[in-house]
mmCIF file of the protein (N, C-alpha, C, O) and its ligand, coordinates in Angstrom:
data_MODEL
# 
_entry.id   MODEL 
# 
loop_
_entity.id 
_entity.type 
_entity.pdbx_number_of_molecules 
1 polymer     1 
2 non-polymer 1 
# 
_entity_poly.entity_id                      1 
_entity_poly.type                           'polypeptide(L)' 
_entity_poly.nstd_linkage                   no 
_entity_poly.nstd_monomer                   no 
_entity_poly.pdbx_seq_one_letter_code       MSVKGMTCGKCGSALVHDTLTKPDGSTVHIAKCPNGCGKIKSPMCCGQDMSCAV 
_entity_poly.pdbx_seq_one_letter_code_can   MSVKGMTCGKCGSALVHDTLTKPDGSTVHIAKCPNGCGKIKSPMCCGQDMSCAV 
_entity_poly.pdbx_strand_id                 A 
# 
loop_
_entity_poly_seq.entity_id 
_entity_poly_seq.num 
_entity_poly_seq.mon_id 
_entity_poly_seq.hetero 
1 1  MET n 
1 2  SER n 
1 3  VAL n 
1 4  LYS n 
1 5  GLY n 
1 6  MET n 
1 7  THR n 
1 8  CYS n 
1 9  GLY n 
1 10 LYS n 
1 11 CYS n 
1 12 GLY n 
1 13 SER n 
1 14 ALA n 
1 15 LEU n 
1 16 VAL n 
1 17 HIS n 
1 18 ASP n 
1 19 THR n 
1 20 LEU n 
1 21 THR n 
1 22 LYS n 
1 23 PRO n 
1 24 ASP n 
1 25 GLY n 
1 26 SER n 
1 27 THR n 
1 28 VAL n 
1 29 HIS n 
1 30 ILE n 
1 31 ALA n 
1 32 LYS n 
1 33 CYS n 
1 34 PRO n 
1 35 ASN n 
1 36 GLY n 
1 37 CYS n 
1 38 GLY n 
1 39 LYS n 
1 40 ILE n 
1 41 LYS n 
1 42 SER n 
1 43 PRO n 
1 44 MET n 
1 45 CYS n 
1 46 CYS n 
1 47 GLY n 
1 48 GLN n 
1 49 ASP n 
1 50 MET n 
1 51 SER n 
1 52 CYS n 
1 53 ALA n 
1 54 VAL n 
# 
loop_
_struct_asym.id 
_struct_asym.entity_id 
A 1 
B 2 
# 
loop_
_chem_comp.id 
_chem_comp.type 
_chem_comp.mon_nstd_flag 
ALA 'L-peptide linking' y 
ASN 'L-peptide linking' y 
ASP 'L-peptide linking' y 
CYS 'L-peptide linking' y 
GLN 'L-peptide linking' y 
GLY 'peptide linking'   y 
HIS 'L-peptide linking' y 
ILE 'L-peptide linking' y 
LEU 'L-peptide linking' y 
LYS 'L-peptide linking' y 
MET 'L-peptide linking' y 
PRO 'L-peptide linking' y 
SER 'L-peptide linking' y 
THR 'L-peptide linking' y 
VAL 'L-peptide linking' y 
ZN  non-polymer         . 
# 
_pdbx_entity_nonpoly.entity_id   2 
_pdbx_entity_nonpoly.name        ? 
_pdbx_entity_nonpoly.comp_id     ZN 
# 
_pdbx_nonpoly_scheme.asym_id         B 
_pdbx_nonpoly_scheme.entity_id       2 
_pdbx_nonpoly_scheme.mon_id          ZN 
_pdbx_nonpoly_scheme.ndb_seq_num     1 
_pdbx_nonpoly_scheme.pdb_seq_num     101 
_pdbx_nonpoly_scheme.auth_seq_num    101 
_pdbx_nonpoly_scheme.pdb_mon_id      ZN 
_pdbx_nonpoly_scheme.auth_mon_id     ZN 
_pdbx_nonpoly_scheme.pdb_strand_id   A 
_pdbx_nonpoly_scheme.pdb_ins_code    . 
# 
loop_
_atom_site.group_PDB 
_atom_site.id 
_atom_site.type_symbol 
_atom_site.label_atom_id 
_atom_site.label_alt_id 
_atom_site.label_comp_id 
_atom_site.label_asym_id 
_atom_site.label_entity_id 
_atom_site.label_seq_id 
_atom_site.pdbx_PDB_ins_code 
_atom_site.Cartn_x 
_atom_site.Cartn_y 
_atom_site.Cartn_z 
_atom_site.occupancy 
_atom_site.B_iso_or_equiv 
_atom_site.pdbx_formal_charge 
_atom_site.auth_seq_id 
_atom_site.auth_comp_id 
_atom_site.auth_asym_id 
_atom_site.auth_atom_id 
_atom_site.pdbx_PDB_model_num 
ATOM   1   N  N  . MET A 1 1  ? -37.472 100.229 -124.644 1.00 0.00 ? 1   MET A N  1 
ATOM   2   C  CA . MET A 1 1  ? -36.584 101.258 -125.130 1.00 0.00 ? 1   MET A CA 1 
ATOM   3   C  C  . MET A 1 1  ? -37.124 101.968 -126.361 1.00 0.00 ? 1   MET A C  1 
ATOM   4   O  O  . MET A 1 1  ? -36.360 102.427 -127.210 1.00 0.00 ? 1   MET A O  1 
ATOM   5   N  N  . SER A 1 2  ? -38.394 102.053 -126.449 1.00 0.00 ? 2   SER A N  1 
ATOM   6   C  CA . SER A 1 2  ? -38.965 102.821 -127.536 1.00 0.00 ? 2   SER A CA 1 
ATOM   7   C  C  . SER A 1 2  ? -39.038 104.292 -127.134 1.00 0.00 ? 2   SER A C  1 
ATOM   8   O  O  . SER A 1 2  ? -39.494 104.633 -126.042 1.00 0.00 ? 2   SER A O  1 
ATOM   9   N  N  . VAL A 1 3  ? -38.598 105.115 -128.000 1.00 0.00 ? 3   VAL A N  1 
ATOM   10  C  CA . VAL A 1 3  ? -38.625 106.544 -127.720 1.00 0.00 ? 3   VAL A CA 1 
ATOM   11  C  C  . VAL A 1 3  ? -39.332 107.237 -128.868 1.00 0.00 ? 3   VAL A C  1 
ATOM   12  O  O  . VAL A 1 3  ? -38.943 107.109 -130.029 1.00 0.00 ? 3   VAL A O  1 
ATOM   13  N  N  . LYS A 1 4  ? -40.351 107.954 -128.532 1.00 0.00 ? 4   LYS A N  1 
ATOM   14  C  CA . LYS A 1 4  ? -41.059 108.689 -129.563 1.00 0.00 ? 4   LYS A CA 1 
ATOM   15  C  C  . LYS A 1 4  ? -40.686 110.152 -129.445 1.00 0.00 ? 4   LYS A C  1 
ATOM   16  O  O  . LYS A 1 4  ? -41.020 110.806 -128.456 1.00 0.00 ? 4   LYS A O  1 
ATOM   17  N  N  . GLY A 1 5  ? -40.016 110.653 -130.418 1.00 0.00 ? 5   GLY A N  1 
ATOM   18  C  CA . GLY A 1 5  ? -39.619 112.044 -130.371 1.00 0.00 ? 5   GLY A CA 1 
ATOM   19  C  C  . GLY A 1 5  ? -38.730 112.294 -129.185 1.00 0.00 ? 5   GLY A C  1 
ATOM   20  O  O  . GLY A 1 5  ? -37.700 111.639 -129.028 1.00 0.00 ? 5   GLY A O  1 
ATOM   21  N  N  . MET A 1 6  ? -39.105 113.219 -128.361 1.00 0.00 ? 6   MET A N  1 
ATOM   22  C  CA . MET A 1 6  ? -38.285 113.568 -127.220 1.00 0.00 ? 6   MET A CA 1 
ATOM   23  C  C  . MET A 1 6  ? -39.008 113.238 -125.931 1.00 0.00 ? 6   MET A C  1 
ATOM   24  O  O  . MET A 1 6  ? -39.026 114.038 -124.995 1.00 0.00 ? 6   MET A O  1 
ATOM   25  N  N  . THR A 1 7  ? -39.593 112.077 -125.885 1.00 0.00 ? 7   THR A N  1 
ATOM   26  C  CA . THR A 1 7  ? -40.302 111.663 -124.687 1.00 0.00 ? 7   THR A CA 1 
ATOM   27  C  C  . THR A 1 7  ? -39.723 110.345 -124.190 1.00 0.00 ? 7   THR A C  1 
ATOM   28  O  O  . THR A 1 7  ? -39.401 109.462 -124.984 1.00 0.00 ? 7   THR A O  1 
ATOM   29  N  N  . CYS A 1 8  ? -39.597 110.221 -122.905 1.00 0.00 ? 8   CYS A N  1 
ATOM   30  C  CA . CYS A 1 8  ? -39.066 108.998 -122.337 1.00 0.00 ? 8   CYS A CA 1 
ATOM   31  C  C  . CYS A 1 8  ? -39.985 107.827 -122.668 1.00 0.00 ? 8   CYS A C  1 
ATOM   32  O  O  . CYS A 1 8  ? -41.199 107.899 -122.477 1.00 0.00 ? 8   CYS A O  1 
ATOM   33  N  N  . GLY A 1 9  ? -39.387 106.750 -123.167 1.00 0.00 ? 9   GLY A N  1 
ATOM   34  C  CA . GLY A 1 9  ? -40.185 105.595 -123.526 1.00 0.00 ? 9   GLY A CA 1 
ATOM   35  C  C  . GLY A 1 9  ? -40.666 104.816 -122.319 1.00 0.00 ? 9   GLY A C  1 
ATOM   36  O  O  . GLY A 1 9  ? -41.551 103.970 -122.438 1.00 0.00 ? 9   GLY A O  1 
ATOM   37  N  N  . LYS A 1 10 ? -40.094 105.092 -121.162 1.00 0.00 ? 10  LYS A N  1 
ATOM   38  C  CA . LYS A 1 10 ? -40.472 104.352 -119.968 1.00 0.00 ? 10  LYS A CA 1 
ATOM   39  C  C  . LYS A 1 10 ? -41.517 105.080 -119.141 1.00 0.00 ? 10  LYS A C  1 
ATOM   40  O  O  . LYS A 1 10 ? -42.537 104.500 -118.769 1.00 0.00 ? 10  LYS A O  1 
ATOM   41  N  N  . CYS A 1 11 ? -41.263 106.354 -118.852 1.00 0.00 ? 11  CYS A N  1 
ATOM   42  C  CA . CYS A 1 11 ? -42.162 107.062 -117.949 1.00 0.00 ? 11  CYS A CA 1 
ATOM   43  C  C  . CYS A 1 11 ? -42.947 108.157 -118.650 1.00 0.00 ? 11  CYS A C  1 
ATOM   44  O  O  . CYS A 1 11 ? -43.869 108.726 -118.065 1.00 0.00 ? 11  CYS A O  1 
ATOM   45  N  N  . GLY A 1 12 ? -42.595 108.461 -119.892 1.00 0.00 ? 12  GLY A N  1 
ATOM   46  C  CA . GLY A 1 12 ? -43.361 109.427 -120.644 1.00 0.00 ? 12  GLY A CA 1 
ATOM   47  C  C  . GLY A 1 12 ? -42.998 110.879 -120.404 1.00 0.00 ? 12  GLY A C  1 
ATOM   48  O  O  . GLY A 1 12 ? -43.624 111.779 -120.964 1.00 0.00 ? 12  GLY A O  1 
ATOM   49  N  N  . SER A 1 13 ? -41.992 111.111 -119.575 1.00 0.00 ? 13  SER A N  1 
ATOM   50  C  CA . SER A 1 13 ? -41.579 112.482 -119.327 1.00 0.00 ? 13  SER A CA 1 
ATOM   51  C  C  . SER A 1 13 ? -40.851 113.050 -120.534 1.00 0.00 ? 13  SER A C  1 
ATOM   52  O  O  . SER A 1 13 ? -40.236 112.316 -121.307 1.00 0.00 ? 13  SER A O  1 
ATOM   53  N  N  . ALA A 1 14 ? -40.928 114.356 -120.683 1.00 0.00 ? 14  ALA A N  1 
ATOM   54  C  CA . ALA A 1 14 ? -40.183 115.006 -121.745 1.00 0.00 ? 14  ALA A CA 1 
ATOM   55  C  C  . ALA A 1 14 ? -38.699 114.903 -121.431 1.00 0.00 ? 14  ALA A C  1 
ATOM   56  O  O  . ALA A 1 14 ? -38.268 115.164 -120.308 1.00 0.00 ? 14  ALA A O  1 
ATOM   57  N  N  . LEU A 1 15 ? -37.933 114.522 -122.432 1.00 0.00 ? 15  LEU A N  1 
ATOM   58  C  CA . LEU A 1 15 ? -36.498 114.384 -122.230 1.00 0.00 ? 15  LEU A CA 1 
ATOM   59  C  C  . LEU A 1 15 ? -35.834 115.744 -122.183 1.00 0.00 ? 15  LEU A C  1 
ATOM   60  O  O  . LEU A 1 15 ? -36.318 116.713 -122.768 1.00 0.00 ? 15  LEU A O  1 
ATOM   61  N  N  . VAL A 1 16 ? -34.724 115.797 -121.482 1.00 0.00 ? 16  VAL A N  1 
ATOM   62  C  CA . VAL A 1 16 ? -33.954 117.030 -121.415 1.00 0.00 ? 16  VAL A CA 1 
ATOM   63  C  C  . VAL A 1 16 ? -32.655 116.831 -122.196 1.00 0.00 ? 16  VAL A C  1 
ATOM   64  O  O  . VAL A 1 16 ? -32.114 115.727 -122.271 1.00 0.00 ? 16  VAL A O  1 
ATOM   65  N  N  . HIS A 1 17 ? -32.183 117.908 -122.760 1.00 0.00 ? 17  HIS A N  1 
ATOM   66  C  CA . HIS A 1 17 ? -30.938 117.837 -123.514 1.00 0.00 ? 17  HIS A CA 1 
ATOM   67  C  C  . HIS A 1 17 ? -29.746 117.780 -122.576 1.00 0.00 ? 17  HIS A C  1 
ATOM   68  O  O  . HIS A 1 17 ? -29.734 118.377 -121.499 1.00 0.00 ? 17  HIS A O  1 
ATOM   69  N  N  . ASP A 1 18 ? -28.757 117.044 -123.025 1.00 0.00 ? 18  ASP A N  1 
ATOM   70  C  CA . ASP A 1 18 ? -27.504 117.022 -122.288 1.00 0.00 ? 18  ASP A CA 1 
ATOM   71  C  C  . ASP A 1 18 ? -26.390 116.762 -123.294 1.00 0.00 ? 18  ASP A C  1 
ATOM   72  O  O  . ASP A 1 18 ? -26.638 116.396 -124.443 1.00 0.00 ? 18  ASP A O  1 
ATOM   73  N  N  . THR A 1 19 ? -25.194 116.954 -122.850 1.00 0.00 ? 19  THR A N  1 
ATOM   74  C  CA . THR A 1 19 ? -24.056 116.724 -123.728 1.00 0.00 ? 19  THR A CA 1 
ATOM   75  C  C  . THR A 1 19 ? -23.040 115.862 -123.007 1.00 0.00 ? 19  THR A C  1 
ATOM   76  O  O  . THR A 1 19 ? -22.661 116.133 -121.867 1.00 0.00 ? 19  THR A O  1 
ATOM   77  N  N  . LEU A 1 20 ? -22.615 114.836 -123.684 1.00 0.00 ? 20  LEU A N  1 
ATOM   78  C  CA . LEU A 1 20 ? -21.573 113.984 -123.138 1.00 0.00 ? 20  LEU A CA 1 
ATOM   79  C  C  . LEU A 1 20 ? -20.240 114.369 -123.755 1.00 0.00 ? 20  LEU A C  1 
ATOM   80  O  O  . LEU A 1 20 ? -20.150 114.619 -124.957 1.00 0.00 ? 20  LEU A O  1 
ATOM   81  N  N  . THR A 1 21 ? -19.217 114.415 -122.931 1.00 0.00 ? 21  THR A N  1 
ATOM   82  C  CA . THR A 1 21 ? -17.875 114.591 -123.463 1.00 0.00 ? 21  THR A CA 1 
ATOM   83  C  C  . THR A 1 21 ? -17.167 113.247 -123.398 1.00 0.00 ? 21  THR A C  1 
ATOM   84  O  O  . THR A 1 21 ? -16.975 112.671 -122.327 1.00 0.00 ? 21  THR A O  1 
ATOM   85  N  N  . LYS A 1 22 ? -16.799 112.779 -124.538 1.00 0.00 ? 22  LYS A N  1 
ATOM   86  C  CA . LYS A 1 22 ? -16.168 111.469 -124.595 1.00 0.00 ? 22  LYS A CA 1 
ATOM   87  C  C  . LYS A 1 22 ? -14.692 111.579 -124.257 1.00 0.00 ? 22  LYS A C  1 
ATOM   88  O  O  . LYS A 1 22 ? -14.122 112.670 -124.290 1.00 0.00 ? 22  LYS A O  1 
ATOM   89  N  N  . PRO A 1 23 ? -14.077 110.455 -123.933 1.00 0.00 ? 23  PRO A N  1 
ATOM   90  C  CA . PRO A 1 23 ? -12.648 110.469 -123.567 1.00 0.00 ? 23  PRO A CA 1 
ATOM   91  C  C  . PRO A 1 23 ? -11.753 111.076 -124.627 1.00 0.00 ? 23  PRO A C  1 
ATOM   92  O  O  . PRO A 1 23 ? -10.694 111.615 -124.306 1.00 0.00 ? 23  PRO A O  1 
ATOM   93  N  N  . ASP A 1 24 ? -12.154 111.000 -125.868 1.00 0.00 ? 24  ASP A N  1 
ATOM   94  C  CA . ASP A 1 24 ? -11.314 111.578 -126.920 1.00 0.00 ? 24  ASP A CA 1 
ATOM   95  C  C  . ASP A 1 24 ? -11.556 113.068 -127.115 1.00 0.00 ? 24  ASP A C  1 
ATOM   96  O  O  . ASP A 1 24 ? -10.956 113.687 -127.994 1.00 0.00 ? 24  ASP A O  1 
ATOM   97  N  N  . GLY A 1 25 ? -12.430 113.645 -126.300 1.00 0.00 ? 25  GLY A N  1 
ATOM   98  C  CA . GLY A 1 25 ? -12.631 115.084 -126.333 1.00 0.00 ? 25  GLY A CA 1 
ATOM   99  C  C  . GLY A 1 25 ? -13.794 115.541 -127.184 1.00 0.00 ? 25  GLY A C  1 
ATOM   100 O  O  . GLY A 1 25 ? -14.181 116.707 -127.119 1.00 0.00 ? 25  GLY A O  1 
ATOM   101 N  N  . SER A 1 26 ? -14.354 114.663 -127.969 1.00 0.00 ? 26  SER A N  1 
ATOM   102 C  CA . SER A 1 26 ? -15.499 115.062 -128.771 1.00 0.00 ? 26  SER A CA 1 
ATOM   103 C  C  . SER A 1 26 ? -16.757 115.044 -127.912 1.00 0.00 ? 26  SER A C  1 
ATOM   104 O  O  . SER A 1 26 ? -16.818 114.360 -126.890 1.00 0.00 ? 26  SER A O  1 
ATOM   105 N  N  . THR A 1 27 ? -17.735 115.788 -128.332 1.00 0.00 ? 27  THR A N  1 
ATOM   106 C  CA . THR A 1 27 ? -18.973 115.848 -127.566 1.00 0.00 ? 27  THR A CA 1 
ATOM   107 C  C  . THR A 1 27 ? -20.101 115.199 -128.338 1.00 0.00 ? 27  THR A C  1 
ATOM   108 O  O  . THR A 1 27 ? -20.142 115.223 -129.568 1.00 0.00 ? 27  THR A O  1 
ATOM   109 N  N  . VAL A 1 28 ? -20.997 114.631 -127.596 1.00 0.00 ? 28  VAL A N  1 
ATOM   110 C  CA . VAL A 1 28 ? -22.150 113.974 -128.189 1.00 0.00 ? 28  VAL A CA 1 
ATOM   111 C  C  . VAL A 1 28 ? -23.392 114.551 -127.547 1.00 0.00 ? 28  VAL A C  1 
ATOM   112 O  O  . VAL A 1 28 ? -23.510 114.590 -126.322 1.00 0.00 ? 28  VAL A O  1 
ATOM   113 N  N  . HIS A 1 29 ? -24.309 114.993 -128.371 1.00 0.00 ? 29  HIS A N  1 
ATOM   114 C  CA . HIS A 1 29 ? -25.566 115.500 -127.838 1.00 0.00 ? 29  HIS A CA 1 
ATOM   115 C  C  . HIS A 1 29 ? -26.495 114.332 -127.565 1.00 0.00 ? 29  HIS A C  1 
ATOM   116 O  O  . HIS A 1 29 ? -26.691 113.446 -128.396 1.00 0.00 ? 29  HIS A O  1 
ATOM   117 N  N  . ILE A 1 30 ? -27.041 114.365 -126.399 1.00 0.00 ? 30  ILE A N  1 
ATOM   118 C  CA . ILE A 1 30 ? -27.942 113.286 -126.025 1.00 0.00 ? 30  ILE A CA 1 
ATOM   119 C  C  . ILE A 1 30 ? -29.207 113.875 -125.425 1.00 0.00 ? 30  ILE A C  1 
ATOM   120 O  O  . ILE A 1 30 ? -29.277 115.065 -125.119 1.00 0.00 ? 30  ILE A O  1 
ATOM   121 N  N  . ALA A 1 31 ? -30.172 113.041 -125.271 1.00 0.00 ? 31  ALA A N  1 
ATOM   122 C  CA . ALA A 1 31 ? -31.352 113.405 -124.506 1.00 0.00 ? 31  ALA A CA 1 
ATOM   123 C  C  . ALA A 1 31 ? -31.425 112.439 -123.338 1.00 0.00 ? 31  ALA A C  1 
ATOM   124 O  O  . ALA A 1 31 ? -31.132 111.252 -123.482 1.00 0.00 ? 31  ALA A O  1 
ATOM   125 N  N  . LYS A 1 32 ? -31.814 112.951 -122.189 1.00 0.00 ? 32  LYS A N  1 
ATOM   126 C  CA . LYS A 1 32 ? -31.915 112.052 -121.053 1.00 0.00 ? 32  LYS A CA 1 
ATOM   127 C  C  . LYS A 1 32 ? -33.220 112.283 -120.313 1.00 0.00 ? 32  LYS A C  1 
ATOM   128 O  O  . LYS A 1 32 ? -33.811 113.362 -120.361 1.00 0.00 ? 32  LYS A O  1 
ATOM   129 N  N  . CYS A 1 33 ? -33.639 111.254 -119.640 1.00 0.00 ? 33  CYS A N  1 
ATOM   130 C  CA . CYS A 1 33 ? -34.865 111.362 -118.871 1.00 0.00 ? 33  CYS A CA 1 
ATOM   131 C  C  . CYS A 1 33 ? -34.589 112.062 -117.551 1.00 0.00 ? 33  CYS A C  1 
ATOM   132 O  O  . CYS A 1 33 ? -33.646 111.695 -116.850 1.00 0.00 ? 33  CYS A O  1 
ATOM   133 N  N  . PRO A 1 34 ? -35.387 113.057 -117.195 1.00 0.00 ? 34  PRO A N  1 
ATOM   134 C  CA . PRO A 1 34 ? -35.180 113.759 -115.923 1.00 0.00 ? 34  PRO A CA 1 
ATOM   135 C  C  . PRO A 1 34 ? -35.445 112.866 -114.724 1.00 0.00 ? 34  PRO A C  1 
ATOM   136 O  O  . PRO A 1 34 ? -35.056 113.197 -113.604 1.00 0.00 ? 34  PRO A O  1 
ATOM   137 N  N  . ASN A 1 35 ? -36.087 111.769 -114.944 1.00 0.00 ? 35  ASN A N  1 
ATOM   138 C  CA . ASN A 1 35 ? -36.375 110.847 -113.857 1.00 0.00 ? 35  ASN A CA 1 
ATOM   139 C  C  . ASN A 1 35 ? -35.336 109.739 -113.722 1.00 0.00 ? 35  ASN A C  1 
ATOM   140 O  O  . ASN A 1 35 ? -35.454 108.856 -112.873 1.00 0.00 ? 35  ASN A O  1 
ATOM   141 N  N  . GLY A 1 36 ? -34.320 109.804 -114.572 1.00 0.00 ? 36  GLY A N  1 
ATOM   142 C  CA . GLY A 1 36 ? -33.228 108.859 -114.425 1.00 0.00 ? 36  GLY A CA 1 
ATOM   143 C  C  . GLY A 1 36 ? -33.439 107.529 -115.106 1.00 0.00 ? 36  GLY A C  1 
ATOM   144 O  O  . GLY A 1 36 ? -32.730 106.569 -114.803 1.00 0.00 ? 36  GLY A O  1 
ATOM   145 N  N  . CYS A 1 37 ? -34.386 107.442 -116.011 1.00 0.00 ? 37  CYS A N  1 
ATOM   146 C  CA . CYS A 1 37 ? -34.600 106.179 -116.721 1.00 0.00 ? 37  CYS A CA 1 
ATOM   147 C  C  . CYS A 1 37 ? -33.414 105.837 -117.612 1.00 0.00 ? 37  CYS A C  1 
ATOM   148 O  O  . CYS A 1 37 ? -33.078 104.665 -117.784 1.00 0.00 ? 37  CYS A O  1 
ATOM   149 N  N  . GLY A 1 38 ? -32.789 106.847 -118.171 1.00 0.00 ? 38  GLY A N  1 
ATOM   150 C  CA . GLY A 1 38 ? -31.656 106.566 -119.025 1.00 0.00 ? 38  GLY A CA 1 
ATOM   151 C  C  . GLY A 1 38 ? -31.357 107.722 -119.941 1.00 0.00 ? 38  GLY A C  1 
ATOM   152 O  O  . GLY A 1 38 ? -31.992 108.775 -119.879 1.00 0.00 ? 38  GLY A O  1 
ATOM   153 N  N  . LYS A 1 39 ? -30.377 107.505 -120.794 1.00 0.00 ? 39  LYS A N  1 
ATOM   154 C  CA . LYS A 1 39 ? -29.978 108.515 -121.749 1.00 0.00 ? 39  LYS A CA 1 
ATOM   155 C  C  . LYS A 1 39 ? -30.169 107.977 -123.144 1.00 0.00 ? 39  LYS A C  1 
ATOM   156 O  O  . LYS A 1 39 ? -29.975 106.789 -123.403 1.00 0.00 ? 39  LYS A O  1 
ATOM   157 N  N  . ILE A 1 40 ? -30.549 108.855 -124.028 1.00 0.00 ? 40  ILE A N  1 
ATOM   158 C  CA . ILE A 1 40 ? -30.725 108.462 -125.409 1.00 0.00 ? 40  ILE A CA 1 
ATOM   159 C  C  . ILE A 1 40 ? -29.929 109.422 -126.276 1.00 0.00 ? 40  ILE A C  1 
ATOM   160 O  O  . ILE A 1 40 ? -30.054 110.640 -126.156 1.00 0.00 ? 40  ILE A O  1 
ATOM   161 N  N  . LYS A 1 41 ? -29.130 108.870 -127.127 1.00 0.00 ? 41  LYS A N  1 
ATOM   162 C  CA . LYS A 1 41 ? -28.430 109.728 -128.071 1.00 0.00 ? 41  LYS A CA 1 
ATOM   163 C  C  . LYS A 1 41 ? -29.438 110.372 -128.995 1.00 0.00 ? 41  LYS A C  1 
ATOM   164 O  O  . LYS A 1 41 ? -30.405 109.735 -129.415 1.00 0.00 ? 41  LYS A O  1 
ATOM   165 N  N  . SER A 1 42 ? -29.220 111.592 -129.301 1.00 0.00 ? 42  SER A N  1 
ATOM   166 C  CA . SER A 1 42 ? -30.142 112.325 -130.148 1.00 0.00 ? 42  SER A CA 1 
ATOM   167 C  C  . SER A 1 42 ? -29.372 113.040 -131.230 1.00 0.00 ? 42  SER A C  1 
ATOM   168 O  O  . SER A 1 42 ? -28.337 113.645 -130.948 1.00 0.00 ? 42  SER A O  1 
ATOM   169 N  N  . PRO A 1 43 ? -29.841 112.990 -132.448 1.00 0.00 ? 43  PRO A N  1 
ATOM   170 C  CA . PRO A 1 43 ? -31.025 112.270 -132.899 1.00 0.00 ? 43  PRO A CA 1 
ATOM   171 C  C  . PRO A 1 43 ? -30.747 110.844 -133.343 1.00 0.00 ? 43  PRO A C  1 
ATOM   172 O  O  . PRO A 1 43 ? -31.674 110.118 -133.703 1.00 0.00 ? 43  PRO A O  1 
ATOM   173 N  N  . MET A 1 44 ? -29.512 110.439 -133.325 1.00 0.00 ? 44  MET A N  1 
ATOM   174 C  CA . MET A 1 44 ? -29.240 109.111 -133.853 1.00 0.00 ? 44  MET A CA 1 
ATOM   175 C  C  . MET A 1 44 ? -28.769 108.173 -132.753 1.00 0.00 ? 44  MET A C  1 
ATOM   176 O  O  . MET A 1 44 ? -28.326 108.602 -131.687 1.00 0.00 ? 44  MET A O  1 
ATOM   177 N  N  . CYS A 1 45 ? -28.872 106.924 -133.031 1.00 0.00 ? 45  CYS A N  1 
ATOM   178 C  CA . CYS A 1 45 ? -28.537 105.923 -132.028 1.00 0.00 ? 45  CYS A CA 1 
ATOM   179 C  C  . CYS A 1 45 ? -28.079 104.663 -132.746 1.00 0.00 ? 45  CYS A C  1 
ATOM   180 O  O  . CYS A 1 45 ? -28.606 104.314 -133.803 1.00 0.00 ? 45  CYS A O  1 
ATOM   181 N  N  . CYS A 1 46 ? -27.129 104.005 -132.185 1.00 0.00 ? 46  CYS A N  1 
ATOM   182 C  CA . CYS A 1 46 ? -26.670 102.717 -132.718 1.00 0.00 ? 46  CYS A CA 1 
ATOM   183 C  C  . CYS A 1 46 ? -26.138 102.813 -134.147 1.00 0.00 ? 46  CYS A C  1 
ATOM   184 O  O  . CYS A 1 46 ? -25.999 101.788 -134.815 1.00 0.00 ? 46  CYS A O  1 
ATOM   185 N  N  . GLY A 1 47 ? -25.843 104.000 -134.623 1.00 0.00 ? 47  GLY A N  1 
ATOM   186 C  CA . GLY A 1 47 ? -25.334 104.064 -135.976 1.00 0.00 ? 47  GLY A CA 1 
ATOM   187 C  C  . GLY A 1 47 ? -24.087 104.921 -136.057 1.00 0.00 ? 47  GLY A C  1 
ATOM   188 O  O  . GLY A 1 47 ? -23.470 105.045 -137.115 1.00 0.00 ? 47  GLY A O  1 
ATOM   189 N  N  . GLN A 1 48 ? -23.722 105.510 -134.934 1.00 0.00 ? 48  GLN A N  1 
ATOM   190 C  CA . GLN A 1 48 ? -22.601 106.423 -134.949 1.00 0.00 ? 48  GLN A CA 1 
ATOM   191 C  C  . GLN A 1 48 ? -21.431 105.906 -134.151 1.00 0.00 ? 48  GLN A C  1 
ATOM   192 O  O  . GLN A 1 48 ? -21.022 104.756 -134.317 1.00 0.00 ? 48  GLN A O  1 
ATOM   193 N  N  . ASP A 1 49 ? -20.901 106.715 -133.312 1.00 0.00 ? 49  ASP A N  1 
ATOM   194 C  CA . ASP A 1 49 ? -19.648 106.385 -132.661 1.00 0.00 ? 49  ASP A CA 1 
ATOM   195 C  C  . ASP A 1 49 ? -19.803 105.617 -131.350 1.00 0.00 ? 49  ASP A C  1 
ATOM   196 O  O  . ASP A 1 49 ? -18.832 105.080 -130.819 1.00 0.00 ? 49  ASP A O  1 
ATOM   197 N  N  . MET A 1 50 ? -21.001 105.572 -130.846 1.00 0.00 ? 50  MET A N  1 
ATOM   198 C  CA . MET A 1 50 ? -21.212 104.858 -129.606 1.00 0.00 ? 50  MET A CA 1 
ATOM   199 C  C  . MET A 1 50 ? -22.368 103.873 -129.779 1.00 0.00 ? 50  MET A C  1 
ATOM   200 O  O  . MET A 1 50 ? -23.228 104.034 -130.645 1.00 0.00 ? 50  MET A O  1 
ATOM   201 N  N  . SER A 1 51 ? -22.356 102.876 -128.947 1.00 0.00 ? 51  SER A N  1 
ATOM   202 C  CA . SER A 1 51 ? -23.494 101.988 -128.981 1.00 0.00 ? 51  SER A CA 1 
ATOM   203 C  C  . SER A 1 51 ? -24.646 102.633 -128.232 1.00 0.00 ? 51  SER A C  1 
ATOM   204 O  O  . SER A 1 51 ? -24.467 103.617 -127.515 1.00 0.00 ? 51  SER A O  1 
ATOM   205 N  N  . CYS A 1 52 ? -25.811 102.073 -128.403 1.00 0.00 ? 52  CYS A N  1 
ATOM   206 C  CA . CYS A 1 52 ? -26.987 102.635 -127.791 1.00 0.00 ? 52  CYS A CA 1 
ATOM   207 C  C  . CYS A 1 52 ? -26.841 102.655 -126.275 1.00 0.00 ? 52  CYS A C  1 
ATOM   208 O  O  . CYS A 1 52 ? -26.405 101.666 -125.685 1.00 0.00 ? 52  CYS A O  1 
ATOM   209 N  N  . ALA A 1 53 ? -27.200 103.769 -125.634 1.00 0.00 ? 53  ALA A N  1 
ATOM   210 C  CA . ALA A 1 53 ? -27.000 103.923 -124.204 1.00 0.00 ? 53  ALA A CA 1 
ATOM   211 C  C  . ALA A 1 53 ? -28.138 103.319 -123.390 1.00 0.00 ? 53  ALA A C  1 
ATOM   212 O  O  . ALA A 1 53 ? -28.062 103.272 -122.162 1.00 0.00 ? 53  ALA A O  1 
ATOM   213 N  N  . VAL A 1 54 ? -29.150 102.876 -124.033 1.00 0.00 ? 54  VAL A N  1 
ATOM   214 C  CA . VAL A 1 54 ? -30.296 102.367 -123.271 1.00 0.00 ? 54  VAL A CA 1 
ATOM   215 C  C  . VAL A 1 54 ? -30.084 100.907 -122.900 1.00 0.00 ? 54  VAL A C  1 
ATOM   216 O  O  . VAL A 1 54 ? -30.941 100.302 -122.257 1.00 0.00 ? 54  VAL A O  1 
HETATM 217 ZN ZN . ZN  B 2 .  ? -38.183 108.153 -117.892 1.00 0.00 2 101 ZN  A ZN 1 
# 
């Protein structure tokens, strides 16, 4: 689950931006792998309102 910048830590593909809408209506910007490896909160992780998605 290492991510360098905006590159997938698993397959090395450039991550794409996406936005999650949480049940409370707030949105969270994330980056996700186009190959489906997973989603990474961007730019922060494990320090905000959600736990790490990886
Ligand atoms: Zn990937």
